[in-house]
C-alpha positions in Angstrom: 42.6 94.3 -60.4 40.6 91.1 -60.7 37.4 91.0 -58.6 36.0 87.9 -57.1 32.5 86.7 -58.1 31.3 87.7 -54.6 32.7 91.3 -55.1 31.1 91.5 -58.5 27.8 90.3 -57.0 28.0 93.0 -54.3 28.8 95.6 -56.9 25.8 94.5 -59.0 23.5 94.7 -56.0 24.8 98.1 -55.1 24.5 99.5 -58.6 21.0 98.1 -59.0 19.6 99.1 -55.6 21.5 102.3 -54.5 18.7 104.6 -55.8 15.9 102.2 -54.9 16.2 100.6 -51.5 12.5 99.8 -51.4 12.8 97.4 -54.4 15.7 95.7 -52.6 13.5 95.3 -49.5 10.6 93.8 -51.6 13.0 91.4 -53.4 14.9 90.3 -50.3 11.7 90.1 -48.2 10.0 87.9 -50.8 13.0 85.7 -51.2 13.2 85.4 -47.4 9.6 84.3 -47.1 10.1 81.8 -50.0 13.3 80.3 -48.5 11.8 80.0 -45.0 8.7 78.4 -46.5 10.8 75.8 -48.4 12.7 75.1 -45.2 9.5 74.7 -43.2 7.9 72.3 -45.8 11.2 70.4 -46.0 11.4 70.1 -42.2 7.9 68.6 -42.1 8.7 66.2 -44.9 12.0 64.8 -43.5 11.0 64.7 -39.8 10.7 61.0 -38.9 8.7 61.9 -35.7 5.7 63.2 -37.7 3.4 60.4 -38.7 2.5 60.1 -42.4 -1.1 61.0 -41.7 -0.1 64.2 -40.1 2.3 65.0 -43.0 -0.6 64.6 -45.4 -2.3 67.5 -43.6 0.8 69.6 -42.6 2.5 69.7 -46.0 -0.5 71.2 -47.8 -1.1 73.6 -44.9 2.5 74.7 -45.0 2.3 75.2 -48.7 -0.9 77.2 -48.3 0.9 79.3 -45.6 3.8 79.9 -48.0 1.4 81.1 -50.7 -0.3 83.5 -48.3 2.9 84.7 -46.7 4.7 85.3 -50.0 1.7 86.7 -51.9 0.5 89.0 -49.1 4.0 90.3 -48.5 4.8 90.9 -52.2 1.4 92.4 -53.1 1.2 94.8 -50.1 4.8 96.0 -50.2 4.9 96.3 -54.0 1.6 98.2 -54.2 2.7 100.5 -51.4 6.1 101.1 -53.0 4.4 102.0 -56.3 1.8 104.3 -54.7 4.4 106.2 -52.7 6.8 106.4 -55.7 4.0 107.8 -57.8 3.1 110.3 -55.1 6.7 111.5 -55.1 7.0 111.6 -58.9 3.9 113.8 -59.2 5.1 116.2 -56.5 2.3 115.2 -54.2 4.9 114.5 -51.6 8.3 116.2 -52.0 11.2 117.7 -50.1 11.3 121.4 -49.5 13.9 122.1 -52.3 11.7 120.4 -54.8 8.6 122.3 -53.6 10.4 125.6 -53.8 11.6 124.8 -57.3 8.2 123.8 -58.5 6.6 126.9 -56.9 9.3 129.1 -58.4 8.4 127.7 -61.8 4.6 127.8 -61.4 4.1 128.7 -65.1 5.6 125.3 -66.0 4.4 123.0 -63.2 2.0 124.9 -61.0 -1.3 123.3 -62.1 0.2 119.9 -62.6 1.7 119.4 -59.1 0.1 116.3 -57.5 -1.6 115.2 -60.7 -0.8 112.0 -62.6 0.1 114.1 -65.7 3.3 115.3 -63.9 6.2 113.0 -63.9 9.2 114.5 -62.1 11.4 111.7 -63.4 10.7 113.0 -66.9 11.1 116.6 -65.9 14.6 115.9 -64.7 15.6 114.7 -68.1 14.9 118.1 -69.7 15.3 120.5 -66.8 19.0 120.6 -65.7 18.3 123.1 -62.9 15.9 120.7 -61.1 17.2 119.7 -57.6 17.7 116.1 -58.7 19.8 114.9 -55.7 17.2 116.1 -53.2 14.4 114.6 -55.2 15.9 111.2 -55.6 17.1 111.0 -52.0 13.6 111.9 -50.8 11.9 109.5 -53.2 14.1 106.7 -52.1 13.5 107.5 -48.4 9.8 107.8 -48.8 9.4 104.6 -50.8 11.7 102.7 -48.3 9.7 103.9 -45.3 6.4 103.1 -47.0 7.7 99.6 -47.9 8.9 98.9 -44.4 5.5 100.0 -43.0 3.7 97.8 -45.6 5.9 94.8 -44.7 5.1 95.2 -41.1 1.4 95.5 -41.8 1.5 92.5 -44.2 3.6 90.3 -42.0 2.0 91.1 -38.7 -1.6 91.8 -39.4 -2.8 90.8 -42.9 -0.9 87.5 -43.3 -1.8 86.1 -39.9 -5.5 86.9 -40.3 -5.8 85.4 -43.8 -3.6 82.4 -42.9 -5.5 81.6 -39.7 -8.8 81.8 -41.5 -7.6 79.5 -44.3 -6.0 77.1 -41.8 -9.2 76.9 -39.8 -11.2 76.1 -42.9 -8.6 73.5 -44.0 -8.6 71.9 -40.6 -12.4 71.6 -40.5 -12.3 69.9 -43.9 -9.6 67.5 -42.8 -11.4 66.6 -39.6 -14.7 66.0 -41.5 -13.0 63.8 -44.1 -10.8 61.6 -42.1 -11.8 58.1 -41.3 -13.8 57.6 -38.1 -13.0 55.0 -35.4 -15.0 51.7 -35.9 -16.5 51.8 -32.4 -18.9 54.5 -33.5 -17.4 57.3 -31.4 -16.5 60.6 -33.1 -13.3 62.3 -32.3 
């Protein structure tokens, strides 16, 4: 049976993100911020009701907003995803089946649990009795929840604080550098 390009695309997405939903969230969130930023800048540029003088201020401000939005979102979510993933792969956080297995095999893993030297992804390659399904399901859930929390923190707290601070500085510079009226009054 011949698949359409759309079906092939969906299959590719599924195969690449089924075990790592957090990465999909980081990628789609970053793309979403980028596309909305492009749309916002484009709207300012093509809006005939916005005077050219205002556009000269608004376009750089929107571009700066885009950099802050995208950068903050990507950095915070990606770092959180990596930290939570590392915690899961060292056994620092793990489902009960994995904890029980590691405790049952203390001679192999006991002193390594929670330390950077333990990588459960590598253990799985050599230990065929390891509860792989439980581990991967938990790791995927933990990184996804961590990424969602990080995206909320980034989008609703970090980004607005940074963006507002930068916009305020930019507005002050703009107001100080714009031409003053000839009658001597400051605006």
